[in-house]
N, C-alpha and C positions, 0 to 999 in steps of 0.2 A: 550389574551394569547400571550406571546412573543415566538420567534422562538425556544428557548431552551425548553420551556414548551411544545410547539407543537410537537417537535421532540421526547421528552421523552414520551409523551402520545401516539404518533404513535408507538414507539418501544414497549411500554407496551401492547398496543392493539394487536399487532402482537404476542407477547409472550403469552398473555392470550388466543389467538385463537388456540393454538396448545399445544400438550403434547410432541411433538418431540423435540429433542435437537436443539439448535440454535447456529449458527456460525457467525463469522464476518471475512471478509477479511481484512488483515492489510498489506499494501505495505510499510509502514514506512513514507508515505507522509502526507500532511496536511489533506486531505479529510478523510483518514483512521484514522488519529489521532483524528479528531473531532468526527467521528462515534464511535470510541472506548471509548472516554470520555463520550459521551452521553449514550452509552450502560451501562457503569459503573454507571453513575448517575441514570439511570432508575431502577437499582437494579435487573435486570433480570439475569438469569444464561445463559452464552454463552461461547463458545470456540473461541478464536481468532486464526486465521491461517495466516501465511506468507508463500507464495509459492516462494521458491528460484528459480529464473529464471536462475541462474548461470552467468548472465551478468548484474546484477543490479549495480548501482553506488557503488563505493568503500565506505565502512563503513556502508552500509545499514543493514547488519545482526548485526553488533555491536550495531547500534542504536536501533534495535528491541530488542536485548537481554538486553541492559542497561535500556531502557525506557518502554518496554512492556514485562516484564519477564513472564507474563501469556500467551504470544503468542507462539503457537506451530510452529516451523519452519519445513516446509515440503520440502523434497528433491525430485526432479524429477527422473524418471527412467533413463533418458538420459540428458546430459548437452546440452546447446544450440549448442556447437561445434559438439557434436556427432550427433545431429539432422541435422545439416548442411551437415555433411559428408553423412548421410543416405538419406536425402530428398532434398538436394540442398539449395541454398540461398532462404530465404523467399522473396516473392514479393507481389505486390498488389493482384495478382491472386492466389498465392500459400501461403496463410496465415495460417501457422500451429503452429506458436510459442505459441500463447496464449493457444491454445487447449492442447498442450503437457507440457507447462511450468507453466501455471497459472490456467486455468479453471478446470483441473482434480481434484483439491482439493475441488471444490464446487459441483461436480456431486452428485445428490441425497440428497443434504443438504439444509436446510433452512438457507440462508445467508443474512446478512446485509452487505452492501458495500457502501463506499463513492466513487462515480464515477463522473468524469467530464463529462458533456454532450458530449463533443467532443470525449470522449473515448467510449461512449455508442453507439452501432450501431443504435438503434431505436431513440435516441435523437440527432444524429449527425446534423440533420437539425436545431436544436436550438442552435448550437454552438455560434452564435452571442451573446446569452444571458449568455454564460459561466456559466452554472448552475452546482452545485454539487447536486448529487442525493443520498439520502439515500434510497437504493432500497431493497425491499423484494418481491420476485416473481413479480407479476404484479402491486403491490402497490408501489408508490414512493412518497417521500417527497423531494421537490426540494428547493434549496437555490441558490442564485447567489453567485459568488465567493467572492464578497465584504463582504457578511454576514459571510461566512466561515472564511475568513481571520481576520475580526474584532473579531469574537468569539475566534479563535485560539490564537490570541495574548492577548486578554483580560483574558483568562483562563491560559495563560502562559504554553502552551503545549510545551515540548522540540521539537525543530526543527532539522531535519536532513539536513545538507547542504553538499552534496557530494563534492562541490568545495573546501570547507574548509578542508575536509578530504584529498582530493588530494593534496592540498598545504602542509599540514603537512607531508604527505608521501614524497613529492618531497624534502622538507627541510631535512627530515631525510636521504634520499638517497644522497643528495648533501653533507651532513656532512660525511656520510660513504665513499663516493668517495674521499673527501678531506683527510680523515684519511688514506685511502689506498695509495693515491698519496704521502703523506708524508712518509709513511713507505717504499714505493718503491724508493723514492728519497734518502734514507739513505744508 
């Protein structure tokens, strides 16, 4: 059984074990894109959710809307900047951002997520292996980044490159500045 078949079987096993609604976190990144594609291939019913952190890279929401129209975009009660005003800057010891800007969307839900091991608290020690985890509660299906990247490009999933978006934005701004300078010099 190849990795794709293994992942689809894992997803279907989870889905068949519950009658509760299923959800998937979608950050717009590679891991989320791979999980979303696998969920679609599995044929299960699920709701895809993007938690707007209000400080994500430029173009992320557009990328989600254009490539994942089935994804619900959730807005937090407070923006990152409002949280900073109320709670101070986040630090290693004062880590509140994820709780208020991301994790609130998954509370009480059965969620599928593509998470890098370096982002996962319990798997941080395995960071050297750079694993992607398709997680459901305590069950996990792990892949190394190489597998995820190879599959991502083989299936031709649209990639979000914030740097590319930023360059387009800068070019547009330069053009507008040039137009204004020309008008002012007349």
